[in-house]
C-alpha positions in Angstrom: 234.1 -13.7 173.3 232.9 -10.1 172.6 230.1 -10.9 170.2 227.9 -13.5 168.5 226.7 -12.8 165.0 223.6 -14.6 163.8 221.4 -14.5 160.7 218.8 -11.9 159.7 215.6 -13.5 158.4 212.2 -12.0 157.9 213.1 -8.6 159.3 214.7 -9.7 162.6 217.7 -11.5 164.0 217.2 -15.2 163.7 216.8 -17.1 166.9 217.0 -20.7 165.8 218.4 -23.8 167.4 222.1 -24.0 168.2 224.1 -25.3 165.3 227.5 -24.9 163.7 229.5 -21.8 164.4 232.8 -20.2 163.2 235.3 -17.9 164.8 235.7 -14.2 164.1 239.2 -12.8 164.5 240.8 -9.5 165.0 243.6 -9.8 162.3 245.8 -7.2 164.1 246.0 -9.2 167.3 245.3 -12.8 166.0 242.7 -13.2 168.8 239.2 -14.6 168.5 236.7 -11.8 169.1 233.4 -13.5 168.5 231.5 -16.3 166.8 229.2 -16.5 163.8 226.4 -18.9 163.1 226.9 -21.0 160.0 223.7 -21.8 158.0 222.7 -25.1 156.6 219.8 -25.9 154.3 217.2 -25.2 157.0 218.4 -21.6 157.7 218.8 -20.9 154.0 215.3 -22.3 153.3 213.8 -20.1 156.0 215.5 -17.0 154.5 214.4 -17.9 150.9 210.8 -18.6 152.2 210.8 -15.2 153.9 212.0 -13.5 150.7 209.4 -15.4 148.6 206.6 -14.4 150.9 207.6 -10.7 150.8 208.1 -10.6 147.0 204.5 -10.1 145.8 203.9 -7.1 148.1 207.3 -5.5 147.3 206.9 -6.1 143.6 203.6 -4.3 143.7 204.9 -1.4 145.8 204.9 1.7 143.7 208.1 3.1 142.4 207.6 6.2 144.4 207.3 4.3 147.7 210.3 2.1 146.8 212.4 5.2 146.2 211.3 6.8 149.4 212.6 3.7 151.3 215.8 3.8 149.3 216.4 7.5 150.2 215.8 6.8 153.9 218.2 3.9 153.8 220.7 6.1 152.0 220.5 8.8 154.7 220.8 6.2 157.5 223.8 4.6 155.8 225.5 8.0 155.5 224.8 8.8 159.1 226.2 5.4 160.2 229.1 5.2 157.8 231.8 5.6 160.4 230.2 2.8 162.5 230.1 0.6 159.5 233.7 1.3 158.5 234.8 0.5 162.1 233.2 -3.0 161.8 234.9 -3.6 158.5 238.3 -2.5 159.9 237.9 -4.6 163.1 237.1 -7.9 161.3 238.9 -7.5 157.9 242.0 -5.6 159.2 242.1 -2.8 156.6 242.8 0.7 157.9 239.9 2.9 158.8 240.5 5.4 156.0 240.3 2.5 153.5 237.2 1.1 155.2 235.6 4.6 154.9 236.4 4.6 151.2 234.8 1.2 150.8 231.6 2.5 152.4 231.6 5.6 150.3 231.9 3.6 147.1 229.0 1.4 148.2 226.9 4.5 148.9 227.4 5.6 145.2 225.5 2.5 144.1 222.7 3.3 146.6 222.6 6.8 145.0 222.4 5.3 141.6 219.5 3.0 142.7 217.6 6.0 143.9 217.1 6.9 140.2 215.3 3.6 139.5 212.1 5.1 138.1 214.0 6.4 135.2 216.0 3.2 134.8 212.9 1.0 134.7 211.2 2.9 131.9 210.2 0.7 129.0 209.4 1.5 125.4 206.2 2.2 123.6 205.3 2.1 119.9 201.9 3.2 118.7 200.1 1.7 115.8 202.6 -1.0 114.9 199.7 -2.5 113.0 196.4 -1.0 112.3 194.9 -0.2 115.7 197.6 -2.2 117.5 200.2 -0.8 120.0 203.3 -2.6 121.4 205.2 -1.8 124.5 207.9 -3.4 126.7 208.0 -3.4 130.5 210.8 -4.4 132.9 209.7 -6.6 135.8 211.6 -8.1 138.8 212.8 -11.7 138.8 211.6 -12.7 142.3 214.0 -13.9 145.0 217.7 -13.2 144.1 220.8 -13.8 146.1 224.3 -12.4 146.6 227.4 -14.4 147.7 230.1 -11.9 148.6 233.8 -12.1 149.6 235.8 -11.1 152.7 237.8 -8.3 151.1 234.8 -5.8 150.8 232.2 -6.9 153.3 230.2 -3.6 152.8 230.9 -2.4 149.3 230.5 -5.6 147.3 227.1 -6.4 148.8 226.1 -2.8 148.0 227.0 -3.4 144.4 224.1 -5.9 144.4 221.2 -5.4 146.8 220.4 -1.7 146.2 219.8 -2.3 142.5 218.1 -5.6 143.0 215.7 -4.3 145.7 215.0 -1.1 143.8 214.0 -3.2 140.8 211.4 -4.9 143.0 213.2 -8.2 143.9 213.7 -9.6 147.4 217.2 -10.5 148.4 219.2 -13.1 150.4 222.8 -12.2 151.1 225.4 -14.7 152.0 228.5 -12.7 153.1 231.9 -14.0 154.0 231.8 -15.7 157.4 235.3 -14.1 158.1 233.9 -10.6 158.5 230.1 -10.9 158.9 229.1 -8.0 161.2 228.8 -5.3 158.5 226.0 -7.2 156.8 223.9 -7.3 160.0 224.3 -3.5 160.5 223.1 -3.1 156.9 220.1 -5.2 157.6 219.3 -3.2 160.7 219.5 0.0 158.7 217.1 -1.4 156.0 214.6 -2.2 158.8 214.9 1.3 160.3 214.3 2.7 156.8 211.0 0.9 156.6 211.8 -1.9 154.2 209.2 -4.6 154.6 210.1 -7.7 156.5 211.6 -10.4 154.3 212.8 -8.1 151.5 216.4 -8.2 152.7 217.7 -11.3 154.5 221.2 -12.4 155.6 222.5 -15.9 156.1 226.1 -16.6 157.2 227.9 -19.8 156.3 230.4 -21.7 154.2 230.0 -24.0 151.3 226.9 -25.7 152.8 225.0 -22.4 152.7 226.3 -21.6 149.2 225.2 -24.9 147.8 221.8 -24.5 149.4 221.3 -21.2 147.7 222.6 -22.4 144.3 220.2 -25.4 144.4 217.1 -23.8 145.9 214.2 -23.9 143.4 212.8 -20.5 144.6 216.1 -18.5 144.0 215.8 -16.9 140.5 219.3 -15.4 140.2 222.7 -15.5 141.9 225.4 -12.8 142.0 228.9 -13.8 143.1 232.3 -12.2 143.7 235.3 -14.3 144.6 238.1 -16.4 143.2 237.9 -17.8 139.7 237.7 -21.5 140.6 234.7 -20.8 142.9 233.1 -18.4 140.4 233.2 -21.2 137.8 231.7 -23.6 140.3 228.9 -21.1 141.2 228.2 -20.4 137.5 228.0 -24.1 136.5 225.9 -25.2 139.6 223.5 -22.3 139.5 223.0 -22.6 135.7 222.3 -26.3 136.0 219.5 -25.4 138.4 218.0 -22.9 136.0 219.2 -19.7 137.5 220.5 -16.5 136.0 224.1 -16.1 137.1 226.6 -13.2 137.4 229.9 -14.6 138.8 232.9 -12.3 139.0 236.2 -14.2 139.4 239.8 -13.5 140.2 242.3 -11.2 138.6 246.0 -10.6 137.7 245.9 -6.9 137.0 248.8 -5.5 135.1 250.2 -1.9 135.1 252.1 -1.2 131.9 254.8 1.5 132.2 256.2 3.0 129.0 259.6 4.8 128.9 257.9 8.2 128.5 255.7 7.8 131.6 256.0 10.1 134.6 258.0 7.6 136.8 257.1 9.4 140.1 253.4 9.1 139.3 253.9 5.5 138.2 255.8 4.6 141.4 253.2 6.3 143.6 250.4 4.5 141.7 252.1 1.0 141.8 252.6 1.3 145.6 249.1 2.7 146.2 247.4 0.1 144.0 249.6 -2.8 145.0 249.5 -2.4 148.7 246.2 -0.7 149.6 244.1 -3.0 151.8 247.2 -5.2 152.0 246.7 -6.2 148.3 243.4 -7.9 149.1 241.5 -6.3 146.3 240.4 -7.8 143.0 241.4 -4.6 141.3 244.9 -4.4 143.0 247.9 -4.0 140.7 249.8 -7.3 141.1 252.1 -7.2 138.1 254.1 -4.2 136.7 255.0 -4.7 133.1 257.8 -2.1 132.7 259.9 -1.4 129.6 263.4 -2.5 130.5 265.1 0.8 129.8 263.3 2.4 132.8 262.9 -0.7 135.0 265.8 0.0 137.4 264.8 3.6 137.8 261.1 2.7 138.6 262.2 -0.1 141.0 264.3 2.3 143.0 261.5 4.8 143.3 259.1 2.0 144.4 261.7 0.8 147.0 261.9 4.3 148.4 258.2 4.6 148.8 257.7 1.1 150.3 260.3 1.8 153.0 258.2 4.7 154.2 254.9 2.8 154.4 253.5 2.4 157.9 252.1 -1.0 158.6 250.0 -1.4 161.7 246.5 -2.0 163.2 243.6 -0.7 161.2 242.3 1.5 164.1 245.7 3.2 164.5 245.6 6.6 162.6 249.3 6.2 161.8 248.7 3.0 159.9 248.6 3.0 156.1 248.3 -0.8 155.6 246.9 -3.4 158.0 247.3 -7.1 158.4 245.9 -9.9 156.2 242.6 -11.4 157.0 243.6 -14.8 158.4 246.8 -16.5 159.5 246.4 -19.2 156.8 246.0 -16.5 154.1 249.1 -14.6 155.4 251.2 -17.8 155.2 250.0 -18.6 151.7 250.8 -15.2 150.4 254.3 -15.2 152.1 255.0 -18.6 150.5 255.1 -16.8 147.1 258.2 -14.9 148.1 260.1 -18.2 148.6 258.7 -19.9 145.5 259.4 -16.8 143.4 263.1 -16.8 144.4 263.3 -20.6 143.8 261.9 -20.1 140.3 264.4 -17.3 139.4 262.9 -14.0 140.6 264.8 -11.5 142.7 263.3 -10.5 146.1 263.8 -6.8 145.8 261.7 -6.0 149.0 261.1 -8.6 151.7 257.8 -7.7 153.5 258.5 -10.3 156.2 261.0 -8.0 157.8 258.9 -4.8 157.5 258.4 -3.1 160.9 254.9 -3.1 162.4 253.6 -0.2 164.4 252.1 -1.3 167.7 250.7 -4.6 166.3 250.7 -7.8 168.4 253.2 -10.4 167.2 250.4 -12.9 166.8 248.7 -10.6 164.2 248.5 -11.7 160.6 251.3 -9.4 159.4 253.1 -9.3 156.1 254.6 -6.1 154.9 254.7 -4.8 151.3 257.0 -7.0 149.1 258.4 -6.7 145.6 259.6 -9.5 143.3 261.7 -8.4 140.4 262.7 -10.2 137.2 259.5 -12.2 137.3 258.7 -14.4 134.3 255.3 -15.5 132.9 255.9 -19.1 133.8 256.6 -18.5 137.5 253.8 -19.4 140.0 254.0 -15.9 141.5 252.9 -14.6 138.1 250.5 -17.2 137.0 248.5 -17.4 140.2 246.4 -14.8 142.0 248.3 -14.0 145.1 245.7 -11.6 146.7 248.2 -10.0 149.1 250.9 -7.3 149.3 253.2 -8.8 146.7 254.1 -6.7 143.6 255.7 -8.6 140.7 257.9 -6.6 138.2 258.0 -8.1 134.7 260.5 -6.5 132.4 259.5 -6.2 128.8 261.2 -4.9 125.6 258.5 -2.6 124.3 254.8 -1.7 124.1 254.0 -4.7 121.9 255.5 -7.2 124.3 253.6 -5.7 127.2 250.3 -6.0 125.3 251.0 -9.6 124.4 251.8 -10.3 128.1 248.5 -8.8 129.3 246.4 -10.4 126.5 247.9 -13.9 127.0 247.0 -13.9 130.7 243.8 -15.9 131.4 242.5 -13.1 133.7 241.0 -9.9 132.3 239.6 -7.9 135.2 241.5 -4.6 135.2 244.6 -3.1 133.7 246.4 0.3 133.5 248.9 2.0 131.2 251.2 4.8 132.3 252.4 7.0 129.4 252.4 10.6 128.2 251.7 9.5 124.6 248.0 9.9 123.8 248.4 7.7 120.7 249.8 4.8 122.7 247.1 5.2 125.3 244.3 5.2 122.7 245.9 2.2 121.0 246.1 0.4 124.3 242.5 0.9 125.2 241.5 -0.6 121.8 243.8 -3.5 121.8 243.8 -4.7 125.4 241.5 -7.7 126.2 240.5 -6.6 129.7 237.1 -5.4 131.0 238.3 -2.2 132.9 241.1 0.0 131.7 242.9 2.9 133.3 245.0 5.5 131.5 247.4 6.9 134.1 244.8 5.6 136.6 246.0 2.5 138.5 242.7 1.2 139.9 240.1 1.9 137.2 237.0 1.0 139.3 234.1 2.6 137.4 231.5 4.9 139.0 228.2 3.3 139.9 226.5 4.4 136.7 229.0 2.4 134.7 229.3 -1.4 134.9 232.0 -3.2 136.8 233.3 -6.5 135.4 236.1 -8.2 133.7 236.7 -10.5 130.7 238.0 -14.0 130.2 238.4 -16.0 133.4 237.4 -12.9 135.5 233.7 -13.1 134.6 231.3 -16.0 134.2 227.9 -14.9 132.8 226.8 -12.1 130.5 226.2 -9.2 132.9 228.6 -7.0 134.8 227.8 -5.5 138.2 225.9 -2.3 139.0 225.1 0.4 136.4 222.6 -0.3 133.7 223.9 -3.8 133.4 222.9 -4.4 137.0 219.3 -3.3 136.2 219.3 -5.6 133.2 220.5 -8.5 135.3 217.8 -8.0 138.0 214.9 -7.6 135.6 213.3 -9.4 132.7 211.5 -7.9 129.8 207.9 -8.5 128.9 206.5 -7.2 125.6 202.8 -6.5 125.3 200.9 -6.2 122.1 197.4 -4.6 122.5 194.4 -3.8 120.4 191.6 -1.6 121.7 188.5 -1.0 119.6 185.9 1.7 119.9 182.9 0.6 122.0 180.4 -1.2 119.9 182.7 -1.5 116.9 183.6 -5.0 116.0 187.1 -5.5 114.4 187.1 -6.3 110.7 187.9 -9.8 109.6 187.1 -13.2 111.0 188.7 -16.5 111.5 192.2 -16.5 109.8 194.5 -19.4 110.4 197.4 -17.8 108.6 200.5 -16.5 110.4 199.8 -12.9 111.6 201.4 -10.1 109.7 201.4 -6.4 110.3 199.5 -4.1 108.1 
């Protein structure tokens, strides 16, 4: 074993009694490289208690001092970005360039949170009634928590905690136990930046830890990113316990290709968005809805590009795509190639025979794969595969493509490739999806816009980061005040009627 990862509670690594642990793997070798402690109710309770104790002091810390801490954290994060990316690559398997991109996108949210004084400004109305003023203020909720997935162990937590902490909340993070080390480095950087003990805490674990957070009476809000079934469970359970919930679920992102599209651009985009990070992205393109008249041409261009993709260990500079995160997940994803063919699809590219550069045979490898002639009733279309499998669905025209996308229960992201501005404008208006790309395959918004889907891709009312993130992590208080001149008694007397303005 090369490492042991434990919790971070109250500003330091948690040294509690020995309990349950899980294995950490190197996906490229298939070997166990360490262990991680798995929290139960006691550890979760200790983290929430530390956060609750830290909340009054952090809430009352001036905005100027909060921002100074955020800026120090930002600079430390930037200085340690390669170190953080290396941890992500080692435990998740994605290539280093992709891991560096993940860290950079997380940093954008930290940048956004550094502007919190402007974002927390309320409103003020003078003389709403004679001698009476009204104003609104935004205040933090208290202890909030984030439950985050394996595919972005640095970026997704950074969608949550920078905004939550900047708003004056304290935070308990429950990252994926599959790749836990990045969260501990983030905690250490917060401590080095001068964040008070207990403001940021990390507990590792499985469902036992999740349930403890969802049910804990001192947790005011829960943010979650993961599969749709679990997002629904988190939403229901946390809401039943009186919490504010923001649960981002799964996806089946479509890329619509019209006959007038630049097919080289479309092929580049389908391969990049379908196979980046081995398809383990909630914004990955998993279905290409292509008009029949250009389908064969597009498929051939995709095949040419896939054949040149270099699959190998994440720390090999030659690699463009790494392994999947676990052996079980690799086997599940590969099973869709067999079921797709059984159900009538054509296996145009079989990733099981794609060469691997320098990877151990025991690694969790599956090369880029393409299923053609996929239909809406097939399991490879209906279910979120979350791996390097691209499904091509042939459609007759634009209208059929839009119906296909809108009939799908997921609504996370979509893209259209066309040179027709009218078709693009119509698409952005008619499509029932939360994030739309026009000749952009992965339309992940910048930090100052919100991230979130529609339909079964989001449970709750608020999207992540941006101003919606500020809204989620604060509550509004409206104050109505009357001040009179010293020694001057207000006119009137006892009046049991309903107050009116005048």
